C-alpha positions as CSV (number, residue, x, y, z in Angstrom):
1,M,-50.8,-22.6,-18.5
2,K,-50.7,-18.8,-18.8
3,E,-49.7,-17.1,-22.0
4,G,-47.7,-14.4,-20.1
5,T,-45.4,-17.0,-18.5
6,C,-44.3,-18.4,-21.9
7,I,-43.6,-14.9,-23.2
8,M,-41.6,-13.9,-20.1
9,A,-39.6,-17.1,-20.0
10,S,-38.8,-16.6,-23.7
11,M,-37.8,-13.0,-23.1
12,R,-35.5,-14.0,-20.2
13,E,-33.8,-16.6,-22.3
14,D,-33.4,-14.2,-25.3
15,R,-31.9,-11.6,-22.9
16,G,-29.4,-14.2,-21.4
17,E,-28.3,-15.4,-24.8
18,S,-28.0,-11.7,-25.9
19,D,-25.8,-11.0,-22.8
20,L,-23.6,-14.0,-23.7
21,T,-23.3,-12.9,-27.3
22,R,-22.4,-9.4,-26.2
23,R,-19.7,-10.8,-23.8
24,I,-18.3,-13.0,-26.6
25,E,-18.1,-9.9,-28.8
26,E,-16.3,-8.0,-26.0
27,L,-13.8,-10.8,-25.6
28,E,-13.2,-10.9,-29.3
29,N,-12.6,-7.1,-29.2
30,S,-10.2,-7.5,-26.3
31,L,-8.3,-10.2,-28.2
32,S,-8.0,-7.9,-31.2
33,I,-6.7,-5.1,-29.1
34,A,-4.2,-7.3,-27.4
35,L,-2.9,-8.6,-30.7
36,D,-2.6,-5.1,-32.1
37,I,-0.6,-4.0,-29.0
38,N,1.6,-7.1,-29.3
39,D,2.3,-6.3,-33.0
40,K,3.1,-2.7,-32.1
41,L,5.5,-3.7,-29.4
42,Q,7.3,-6.1,-31.7
43,R,7.8,-3.4,-34.3
44,E,9.1,-1.0,-31.7
45,N,11.4,-3.7,-30.4
46,K,12.8,-4.1,-34.0
47,K,13.4,-0.4,-34.3
48,V,15.1,-0.2,-31.0
49,S,17.3,-3.2,-31.8
50,D,18.3,-1.5,-35.1
51,R,19.2,1.7,-33.3
52,V,21.3,-0.2,-30.8
53,R,23.2,-2.0,-33.6
54,A,23.8,1.3,-35.4
55,A,25.1,2.9,-32.2
56,E,27.4,0.0,-31.5
57,G,28.7,0.2,-35.1
58,E,29.5,3.9,-34.6
59,T,31.2,3.2,-31.4
60,S,33.5,0.7,-33.0
61,I,34.4,3.2,-35.8
62,I,35.2,5.9,-33.3
63,K,37.6,3.6,-31.4
64,G,40.0,4.0,-34.4
65,I,40.1,7.8,-34.1
66,G,42.6,9.6,-31.7
67,I,41.3,9.8,-28.2
68,N,42.5,13.4,-27.3
69,S,41.3,15.2,-30.4
70,P,38.5,17.8,-30.2
71,E,36.6,15.6,-32.7
72,M,37.1,12.6,-30.4
73,R,35.8,14.5,-27.4
74,A,32.7,15.5,-29.3
75,V,32.3,11.9,-30.4
76,Q,32.7,10.7,-26.8
77,K,30.0,13.0,-25.7
78,S,27.8,11.8,-28.5
79,I,28.6,8.2,-27.5
80,K,27.7,8.9,-23.9
81,E,24.3,10.4,-25.0
82,K,23.7,7.4,-27.3
83,D,24.7,5.0,-24.5
84,E,22.1,6.7,-22.3
85,L,19.6,6.5,-25.1
86,I,20.4,2.8,-25.6
87,Q,19.9,2.2,-21.9
88,E,16.6,4.0,-21.9
89,L,15.5,2.1,-25.0
90,R,16.5,-1.2,-23.4
91,M,14.4,-0.3,-20.3
92,R,11.5,0.5,-22.6
93,I,11.9,-2.8,-24.4
94,R,11.9,-4.6,-21.0
95,D,8.8,-2.7,-20.0
96,M,7.1,-3.5,-23.3
97,L,8.0,-7.1,-23.0
98,L,6.5,-7.2,-19.5
99,I,3.3,-5.5,-20.8
100,S,3.2,-8.0,-23.7
101,E,3.5,-10.9,-21.3
102,Q,0.7,-9.5,-19.2
103,H,-1.5,-9.1,-22.3
104,R,-0.7,-12.7,-23.3
105,S,-1.9,-13.8,-19.9
106,I,-5.0,-11.7,-20.1
107,L,-5.6,-12.9,-23.6
108,G,-5.3,-16.5,-22.4
109,S,-7.9,-15.8,-19.7
110,E,-10.2,-14.1,-22.1
111,I,-10.0,-17.1,-24.5
112,T,-10.7,-19.5,-21.7
113,D,-13.7,-17.4,-20.6
114,R,-14.9,-17.2,-24.2
115,K,-14.7,-21.0,-24.6
116,R,-16.6,-21.4,-21.3
117,L,-19.3,-19.0,-22.5
118,E,-19.6,-20.7,-25.8
119,K,-20.1,-24.0,-24.0
120,E,-22.7,-22.3,-21.7
121,V,-24.5,-21.0,-24.8
122,K,-24.5,-24.4,-26.4
123,D,-25.8,-26.0,-23.2
124,L,-28.5,-23.4,-22.9
125,K,-29.6,-24.0,-26.5
126,V,-29.8,-27.8,-25.7
127,Q,-31.9,-27.0,-22.6
128,M,-34.1,-24.7,-24.5
129,S,-34.6,-27.3,-27.2
130,E,-35.5,-29.9,-24.6
131,Y,-37.8,-27.6,-22.8
132,M,-39.6,-26.7,-26.0
133,S,-39.8,-30.4,-26.9
134,V,-41.4,-31.3,-23.6
135,R,-43.7,-28.3,-23.7
136,T,-44.8,-29.1,-27.3
137,K,-45.5,-32.7,-26.3
138,G,-47.3,-31.5,-23.2
139,A,-49.4,-29.0,-25.1
140,G,-50.4,-31.8,-27.5
141,N,-51.5,-34.0,-24.6
142,V,-53.6,-31.2,-23.0
143,S,-55.7,-30.6,-26.2
């Protein structure tokens, strides 16, 4: 048996295991990013919900004021602007929830891929161990 063959086979296996390890690290990074984005979206959703409640509270207070007064007209304009803002924020929440759901789906795929890769690494280690065991036994018989 040639010495170069053993070294090359070993280098290929090291490189394959290194690629799998790098892929696992990439998946872990993707998971971390997705979780950070999800947390950010949840915080943004809370802020928007609080603003919506505050705007609705102001609207109910204003209903008690006279409708034709200059103050009331100014308040009605403010309400219209806030209603538009609320609508815009609700649309943003909807978009963020869609993005969050997409990230959850991607995250699920990444987790599945990671588990598959971990199993492949485990199987390769077993194969390598078996190979080395056979090779060691074979080398002992040749001497």
